[in-house]
Each structure stands twice: as C-alpha cells, then as structure tokens.
C-alpha positions as CSV (number, residue, x, y, z in Angstrom):
1,M,-105.8,104.2,119.5
2,S,-109.5,106.3,120.2
3,Q,-109.9,107.4,123.5
4,A,-113.7,105.7,123.0
5,K,-111.9,102.4,122.6
6,K,-109.8,103.0,125.6
7,D,-112.8,103.4,127.7
8,A,-114.1,100.1,126.3
9,Y,-110.9,98.1,127.5
10,A,-111.6,99.8,130.6
11,L,-115.1,99.1,131.4
12,Q,-114.3,95.2,129.8
13,A,-111.5,94.7,132.1
14,A,-113.2,95.8,135.0
15,S,-116.2,93.1,134.8
16,I,-113.4,90.3,133.8
17,I,-111.0,91.2,137.0
18,K,-114.3,90.7,139.1
19,K,-114.9,87.5,137.2
20,L,-111.3,86.3,138.3
21,E,-111.8,87.2,141.5
22,K,-114.5,84.6,142.0
23,R,-111.7,81.7,140.0
24,N,-109.6,82.8,142.7
25,M,-107.5,84.5,140.3
26,E,-106.0,88.2,141.1
27,G,-106.6,90.7,138.0
28,F,-105.3,93.9,137.5
29,Y,-106.0,96.7,134.4
30,F,-103.4,99.4,133.2
31,D,-103.7,101.5,130.4
32,T,-100.3,100.8,129.1
33,A,-97.9,97.6,129.3
34,K,-95.0,100.4,130.5
35,D,-97.3,100.8,133.8
36,A,-98.0,96.9,134.1
37,V,-94.3,95.9,133.5
38,E,-93.4,99.3,136.5
39,Y,-95.9,97.7,138.7
40,I,-95.1,94.4,138.3
41,L,-91.4,94.6,138.6
42,S,-92.2,96.6,142.0
43,T,-94.0,93.3,143.7
44,I,-91.4,90.8,142.9
45,P,-88.5,90.7,146.0
46,E,-84.6,91.1,144.8
47,G,-83.3,87.7,143.7
48,S,-86.7,85.7,143.0
49,S,-85.9,83.2,140.6
50,V,-87.3,84.0,137.6
51,T,-88.4,82.0,134.4
52,W,-91.0,82.4,131.4
53,G,-93.1,80.3,128.5
54,G,-92.5,81.9,125.1
55,S,-94.6,84.8,124.2
56,E,-94.9,87.4,122.1
57,T,-96.3,89.7,124.7
58,L,-93.3,90.0,127.2
59,A,-91.3,90.6,124.2
60,E,-93.3,93.4,122.7
61,S,-94.5,94.9,126.2
62,G,-90.6,95.3,127.8
63,M,-90.9,92.5,130.1
64,L,-88.5,90.1,129.1
65,D,-86.3,93.0,129.3
66,A,-87.2,94.4,132.7
67,L,-86.5,90.6,134.1
68,K,-82.9,90.2,132.4
69,N,-81.9,93.7,133.4
70,G,-83.3,92.9,136.6
71,N,-81.8,92.0,140.2
72,F,-83.4,88.7,139.7
73,E,-82.2,84.6,139.5
74,V,-83.2,84.7,135.9
75,W,-83.6,80.9,134.4
76,D,-83.4,81.7,130.5
77,R,-84.2,78.7,128.4
78,D,-82.7,80.5,125.1
79,L,-79.0,80.1,127.2
80,A,-79.2,76.0,126.7
81,K,-76.8,75.0,124.4
82,T,-77.8,71.0,124.1
83,L,-81.0,69.2,124.6
84,E,-79.5,67.9,127.7
85,E,-79.3,71.7,129.1
86,K,-82.7,72.3,127.5
87,K,-84.3,69.4,129.5
88,A,-82.5,70.2,132.7
89,F,-83.6,73.8,132.2
90,Y,-87.7,72.7,132.0
91,Q,-86.9,70.5,134.9
92,K,-85.8,73.2,137.0
93,S,-88.4,75.7,135.9
94,V,-91.1,74.1,137.8
95,G,-89.8,75.2,140.8
96,A,-89.1,78.7,139.8
97,D,-90.5,81.6,142.4
98,Y,-92.0,83.6,139.5
99,F,-93.0,82.0,136.3
100,F,-94.3,84.5,133.5
101,M,-96.6,84.2,130.5
102,S,-99.1,85.3,128.3
103,T,-102.7,83.5,127.9
104,N,-103.7,82.8,124.1
105,A,-107.3,84.0,125.2
106,I,-109.1,85.1,128.0
107,T,-113.0,84.8,128.3
108,L,-115.6,87.5,129.2
109,E,-116.2,85.1,132.3
110,G,-112.9,85.2,133.3
111,E,-111.1,81.5,131.7
112,L,-107.8,81.1,130.3
113,V,-107.7,79.6,127.3
114,N,-104.4,78.2,126.2
115,I,-102.9,75.5,123.2
116,D,-99.3,74.4,123.1
117,G,-97.1,71.9,121.3
118,N,-94.8,70.9,124.0
119,G,-96.9,71.7,126.8
120,N,-94.3,73.5,129.1
121,R,-95.9,76.7,129.1
122,V,-99.3,75.3,130.0
123,A,-97.4,73.0,132.8
124,C,-96.0,75.6,134.7
125,L,-99.5,77.6,134.8
126,I,-101.1,74.6,135.8
127,H,-98.7,73.5,139.0
128,G,-95.1,74.0,139.6
129,P,-93.9,77.5,140.5
130,E,-95.0,79.4,143.5
131,H,-96.6,82.5,141.6
132,V,-97.8,82.7,137.9
133,I,-97.7,86.1,136.4
134,I,-99.9,86.7,132.8
135,L,-99.5,89.8,130.9
136,A,-102.5,90.0,128.4
137,G,-103.6,92.6,125.5
138,M,-106.9,93.4,125.5
139,N,-106.9,91.7,121.9
140,K,-106.7,88.4,123.8
141,V,-110.5,88.9,125.3
142,V,-113.0,86.5,123.8
143,P,-116.7,86.0,124.7
144,D,-116.5,82.0,125.7
145,I,-114.3,79.2,125.3
146,K,-116.2,78.3,122.7
147,S,-114.8,81.1,120.9
148,A,-111.5,81.0,121.9
149,V,-110.2,78.0,120.4
150,P,-110.8,79.1,116.9
151,R,-109.1,82.5,117.7
152,I,-106.3,80.6,118.7
153,Q,-106.1,78.3,116.1
154,N,-106.5,81.1,112.9
155,C,-104.6,83.9,114.4
156,A,-102.1,83.3,117.2
157,S,-101.0,79.4,115.7
158,P,-100.4,80.7,112.0
159,A,-98.4,83.9,113.3
160,N,-96.6,81.5,115.6
161,A,-95.8,79.0,113.0
162,A,-94.5,81.5,110.7
163,R,-92.3,82.5,113.5
164,L,-90.7,79.5,114.6
165,H,-91.2,77.7,111.1
166,T,-92.6,74.9,112.1
167,N,-93.6,73.5,108.4
168,T,-97.2,73.3,109.8
169,P,-100.4,73.9,107.4
170,C,-100.9,76.9,109.4
171,E,-97.5,78.3,108.3
172,K,-98.1,77.8,104.8
173,T,-101.4,78.8,104.2
174,G,-102.1,81.4,107.4
175,C,-105.4,79.0,108.7
176,C,-105.8,75.8,110.8
177,G,-105.1,72.5,109.2
178,D,-106.4,70.1,111.9
179,C,-103.2,68.8,111.6
180,H,-101.1,66.3,113.0
181,A,-98.0,67.0,111.6
182,P,-94.6,66.6,113.6
183,G,-94.3,70.3,114.2
184,C,-98.1,70.8,115.5
185,M,-98.1,73.3,117.9
186,C,-101.5,72.8,118.9
187,C,-101.5,69.4,120.9
188,E,-102.5,70.2,124.4
189,I,-105.6,72.3,124.8
190,V,-106.0,73.6,128.2
191,V,-108.6,75.7,130.2
192,T,-107.9,77.1,133.4
193,R,-111.6,77.9,135.2
194,H,-110.6,78.2,139.0
195,S,-107.0,78.4,140.8
196,R,-107.2,76.0,143.8
197,H,-104.2,77.9,145.3
198,N,-104.6,81.5,146.9
199,D,-102.5,84.4,145.5
200,R,-101.1,82.1,143.0
201,I,-102.2,83.5,139.3
202,K,-102.8,87.2,138.8
203,V,-103.3,88.8,135.6
204,F,-102.7,92.2,134.2
205,L,-104.9,93.1,131.5
206,I,-103.0,95.7,129.3
207,G,-105.2,98.3,127.2
208,E,-103.0,97.5,124.0
209,E,-102.8,94.9,121.2
210,L,-100.3,92.7,122.3
211,G,-99.2,89.2,121.0
212,F,-100.7,87.3,118.8
C-alpha cells in the first residue's frame, strides 16, 4: 500500500473517530491489524468471557486466534455439535463480557451499517454483551447510509455467499438478486446511529483492507 493511501486512511479515520464520539461510541485507529489486536488484548481482563459473530475480518486480523489462545473464557459457536447446543450457545452469547465483530460498513458520519441473515450478530450489537469490540478495515468506509446498503449487498454478500454456499442468487451471479431465497443473508438491515450505553461500543479502524 502506498504511503499516500496510508496517510489518507489516517486522516479519514481521525474524522470518523470524532463523529463516533458524538454518537457515544469510542473510536481508535491503527495502521496495522497486528497493532490493533495487541492493543485490544491489553485492555481485556484475564478470565473475561469472549465470543464473536461471523467475520472474515476477525480471522484475517488474527483477532480470533488471539482470543482462542488467550487466557479467556472462550465461547466458540463452531464447537456446537447439535442444533440444541447451537441454540444454547446463542442464548448464552448475549451475556458475554465481550462480543467481537466487524461491521459491514461504516459511514463518514460514524454510523454502523450491518446486514444479517439469522440476526444473531446484529442482535448482540444492539443489546446484551457488556462490551462490543468492532474491528474494521478502512475498505469498509462509505460516504453514507444510502451507499452502504448496495456496497454490502453487491460486495460483501456475494463473497459471503460463496464462502458459506447459501445457494442464493448472489452466490450464482456475484450480484444481489433482492431475493427471498431460503438461504437469504439479507434479512435484517441495521443502522447503529448512537449508543445509549456509555463505554459499550468500541470501533477499531485499521489501515488495511480486511474482510469483504
């Protein structure tokens, strides 16, 4: 990545962080995912319960491996062997000390825009876990909410469909089909414009392209 692009990312992030502050969300910027992960780990007390929503960003950044290998009480939904165990996991996850996720998009005004299929990820963003930690590459930044939704539906959703094999139109064509297929991933569209609870949502912007 060129230095000019890095400089532009840093300036853009600084502006977004100011907008997040007025929305009662705390923002941070790191040049690299490695630095962001190291800082985040230093802020989480040992023994805290941690869990996460599905996210390529968390995997690519090294955050998932760091949590799994850290001294935390890890609640990993992938370890569920039955539907009953998975249901129990989802019920338990809302009480986690820390919930980790990315955001499908973040606007220049500091709004978080997310689209979900099952809704468990956005549910925990909205309510439940005591702390929500969001990691997002600067490739997730969009001008406004109006541009966020098509960006997610035509960039993130087709890639996730290919990864998860949803058998939706976007998996087959690479473009949103505005579908109502059984495997539709665009069931819930959530905009987070403000956090009512102090010190709950922290957004870590990273000067790299991460996730979809």
